[in-house]
C-alpha angles and dihedrals in degrees: 000000000000124000110235092204091055091051089052091047090054090050091054089076100099102196094065106027117203104036088136089063089059089052091055092040097245096142095167093055091047090052091048095050094042091045092051089050093052094041093052092049092051101034100042090047093047095051095041101253095125091139092061095047097079091047092052093045093050091049091048091047093050092046090053091057093058094039096050090048091053092043091053091051089048090049090053094049091049091048091050093049092051092058 
């Protein structure tokens, strides 16, 4: 069983978004969130949209809290059904 609150707490670390996904073994979601973080940092800076970068990152960060919580609950329900 995975603790949803711990997954959210791990996702609160802003420098590497998505650590909670690693905790619940959702590697694809971690790669997607981390990839979006890196892409936004590089792309928005390269094309001159530095003002939008913090807005996008905060929205992505907040979305990941809710998503990792729901994914952890889903993980637990799947684990319980398999037993």
